[in-house]
N, C-alpha and C positions, 0 to 999 in steps of 0.2 A: 402604517409606514414602517414600523419596526419589523414586521414580517418581511417586507420588501428588502430591508437591509440584511436580514439574516439569510434570505434567499440569494442575494447578491454575494454575500460572504461565502456561502457554500459553492456558488458558481466559481468564484475566484480560487477557492481551495482546489476544486477539480481542475481548473485551468493550470494551476501550479503543478499538480501531479502530471498533467498532460505534457507540459513543456519540459519538465525534468525527465519524464519517462520515455520520451521519444527516442533516446539513445541507449536504452537498456533492452537487451534481448535475452531471453532465456531459451536455450537450445538443449535438446537431449542428444546424448552421444550413444552410439551403438557399442555396447560392451559385450564381450563373450560371457560374462558372469551373470548368473540368473538373478542375483540380489539387486542389481542396478534397476531392473524393471520394476521390482517390488517397491523400491525406494521412490521411484517416480510416481507410481500409483498412490503410494502412501502419502506423498507430499500433497497431491491434489485432494485426497480425502481429508487429511488433517486441516488443510487451509480452508476448505469448504465448510467442514464441521465447526472449525473455530469461529469463522465469521457468523455462521448461523447461531452458535451458542452466545456470541456477544449480543445478538439482537433479540434472542428468545428467552434466555435464562434470566432469573431475577438478579438484582444488583449484587447480592452477597455471593453468588455462584459464578460471576463473570470471569473470575480468575481461571476457571477451567477452560474457558474459551481462549484466553491469552496463552495458556500452556499449549493448547492444540495448535495455535498459530505459530508458536515458537518451534514446536516439533516439525511442523510443515516447512518452515523456513530452513531448518537444519537439513531436512531431507532433500530440499531443492539443491543444496550444495553437494550432497552426497550423490545425487542421481543425475544431475545435469550441470551445465556451466552457465554462468552469467557473463554475457559479452557486454562490456561497457565501451561504447563508442565515445570519441571525444565530444565534449559539450562546449559550445562557444561561451564566452563570457557574457554575451548578450542574453543567451537563453538562460544561463544560470541566474543572472540578475533579475530577469523577467519572472522566472519561476519563484525565486525567493520573495520578490515583491508581491506576487500573487498569494503566496503562502501567508505572509505576514499580514497583508491587508485583508485577505479573506478570513483569517483567524480572528482578527480584531472585530471585523464586522459581524462575524457569526457569533462570537461570545458576548460582545458588549453592545453591538448595534451602532458603533461609531468608530471613526478612525482617529487615533491619537497621533497627530503629526507634530 
C-alpha cells in the first residue's frame, strides 16, 4: 500500500508540473551573431548531461550534475527567450495543490491535512 501512495505522489508531482508548465514556452530567436547558436546547443548539452549525472553519479559527486544544470539554465537565457503566458488563478492553485500533496505522499506516504 505504501508503494501505491508513493506512486500516487509522483503522479501528482508530475501533474503539478504539467499544469504550471502549460503556459511556459521556450523559443529560439534568429540572431546574426554566431555565438547565439553555440549557446543554444550548449544549453541542451549541459541540461542533458546534468540530468544524467544526477541519476548516474554517486551521492558525493552529484554536485557536478547540479552545476551542469545551472550552466544549462543560464545558457537558455543567453540563447533563447522564455515566453510566460498568463496563468489563471485556478491553474495556479491546482498546480500548487498537486505539488504539495504529491510531495507529501511521495516523501511520507500520507497527507498532513
